[in-house]
C-alpha distance (Angstrom), angle and dihedral (degrees) to the residues before:
residue distance angle dihedral
M1 . . .
M2 3.79 . .
K3 3.77 123.8 .
N4 3.81 140.7 -177.9
E5 3.84 114.1 -23.3
Q6 3.82 92.3 7.7
I7 3.83 89.3 74.4
K8 3.82 106.4 96.3
A9 3.84 100.6 -178.3
S10 3.81 115.7 114.8
E11 3.81 92.2 -133.7
V12 3.79 135.7 14.7
Q13 3.79 138.6 -161.3
L14 3.81 99.6 -114.1
I15 3.80 123.6 -144.2
G16 3.82 118.1 -171.5
I17 3.80 128.7 -126.8
D18 3.81 92.6 -92.9
G19 3.82 94.1 43.7
E20 3.81 97.4 -95.3
E21 3.82 117.7 147.2
R22 3.81 114.3 -113.1
G23 3.81 97.1 177.1
I24 3.78 131.0 -128.4
V25 3.81 112.1 -28.1
E26 3.82 134.3 171.8
T27 3.78 111.8 -97.3
K28 3.84 92.2 -120.8
E29 3.83 90.2 54.5
A30 3.84 91.4 47.4
L31 3.82 90.3 50.9
R32 3.81 90.3 49.4
I33 3.83 90.7 51.8
A34 3.82 90.2 48.4
L35 3.80 90.8 50.2
E36 3.82 91.8 49.2
L37 3.79 92.1 51.2
G38 3.82 93.3 42.4
V39 3.80 94.0 -121.4
D40 3.82 138.3 115.2
L41 3.80 127.4 -102.2
V42 3.81 106.2 -133.7
C43 3.81 124.5 -169.6
L44 3.82 109.6 -135.6
S45 3.82 98.4 -170.0
F46 3.79 140.6 -3.0
A47 3.82 93.5 -159.0
S48 3.81 94.8 92.9
S49 3.78 133.3 50.0
P50 2.98 118.2 -101.2
P51 3.81 92.7 28.7
P52 3.82 116.3 -126.2
C53 3.82 110.9 -113.9
Q54 3.78 128.1 -176.7
L55 3.78 133.4 -155.3
V56 3.82 105.5 -122.9
R57 3.81 132.7 -180.0
H58 3.83 113.8 -113.9
A59 3.83 95.1 -118.5
D60 3.83 92.9 46.4
F61 3.80 91.7 51.1
K62 3.81 92.8 48.9
A63 3.81 93.3 46.7
K64 3.81 92.3 47.9
A65 3.82 92.2 48.7
D66 3.83 92.0 48.7
K67 3.81 91.6 48.5
E68 3.80 91.3 49.6
K69 3.83 91.4 49.6
A70 3.81 91.6 50.0
K71 3.80 91.4 49.0
N72 3.81 92.2 50.0
R73 3.81 91.5 47.1
K74 3.83 90.7 51.0
Q75 3.82 91.2 49.7
E76 3.80 91.7 49.9
K77 3.80 93.1 51.9
G78 3.80 95.3 42.7
A79 3.77 126.8 -144.6
K80 3.80 120.6 -46.4
V81 3.79 121.8 -134.0
K82 3.80 110.8 -127.5
E83 3.78 121.5 -170.6
I84 3.79 124.9 -141.0
R85 3.80 115.9 -167.3
L86 3.78 123.5 -154.1
S87 3.77 136.1 172.9
A88 3.80 125.0 -123.7
F89 3.82 92.9 -117.1
I90 3.81 100.1 45.0
E91 3.81 122.6 167.4
D92 3.84 118.4 -118.4
H93 3.79 93.9 -113.2
D94 3.82 92.5 49.6
Y95 3.82 89.8 47.2
D96 3.82 90.7 53.4
T97 3.80 90.7 49.1
K98 3.82 92.1 51.4
K99 3.82 90.3 46.1
R100 3.84 91.8 52.9
Q101 3.80 89.8 47.1
A102 3.82 90.9 52.3
E103 3.83 91.2 47.2
R104 3.80 90.7 52.8
I105 3.82 91.7 50.3
L106 3.82 93.6 46.9
T107 3.80 94.2 47.6
S108 3.83 90.1 50.8
G109 3.83 87.8 58.4
D110 3.80 101.5 -105.7
I111 3.81 129.3 124.8
V112 3.83 120.5 -108.9
Q113 3.78 123.7 -146.5
L114 3.82 110.3 -161.7
V115 3.81 112.2 -155.9
V116 3.80 131.6 -177.8
R117 3.81 113.7 -170.1
L118 3.78 112.3 -144.5
E119 3.77 130.4 -134.1
K120 3.82 119.0 -175.1
K121 3.84 113.1 -34.9
E122 3.82 102.4 -16.6
S123 3.81 98.9 120.8
Q124 3.82 95.9 109.8
E125 3.82 94.0 50.3
A126 3.82 90.8 44.1
K127 3.81 91.5 51.8
Q128 3.83 90.7 50.2
I129 3.84 91.3 50.9
I130 3.83 91.1 51.0
E131 3.84 92.1 46.1
Q132 3.80 91.3 51.1
L133 3.82 92.3 47.2
V134 3.83 91.2 49.9
R135 3.84 89.5 51.6
D136 3.82 91.6 47.6
L137 3.82 92.0 50.0
A138 3.83 95.6 46.5
H139 3.84 90.9 104.6
C140 3.82 92.9 63.7
G141 3.82 104.9 24.4
R142 3.78 145.9 18.7
Q143 3.78 130.1 -133.4
E144 3.79 112.8 -106.0
K145 3.82 99.7 -156.6
G146 3.77 135.3 -7.2
I147 3.78 122.7 -71.4
Q148 3.80 108.0 -76.1
V149 3.80 117.8 -143.5
S150 3.78 113.1 -167.3
G151 3.79 129.9 166.5
K152 3.79 99.9 -79.1
Q153 3.80 105.0 15.7
V154 3.79 146.8 33.9
M155 3.79 114.6 -140.4
A156 3.82 142.2 -177.7
V157 3.81 129.3 179.0
M158 3.81 121.1 -146.7
K159 3.80 127.2 -166.8
P160 3.80 124.5 -158.6
L161 3.79 118.4 -103.2
D162 3.81 113.6 -100.7
């Protein structure tokens, strides 16, 4: 993203701080206006001629650039799979804690693997716990596959909503 003196076009389509159109202006004039207001002139795109440029506050520009970098970095790495373990006979308070933990993971963009380890004949209770947790987390994630019941554990995988 180019800003201020880095913009080499002779004229730009100027957009004000609050998004108002200011028309086509020479780049030198746009830089003078930006200097007067104590803001940066940021080029939004080079695809059109004259390029659209916006007057942006220093802090807003920095925050937006940092947010964009973080988003790109997250997309490059991909989502992590984080496991949350529960027991078949979980207390209400512990269940709420695990639910909040799963919500936090899903809203940050990572995948949650819900696992209930089985002892003896707990598979029915474990499946009910997982089903309830999947229903409770439907607002921030969706179940990837069905609930998987294997010999020693019951498991479900949830992905964040796009």
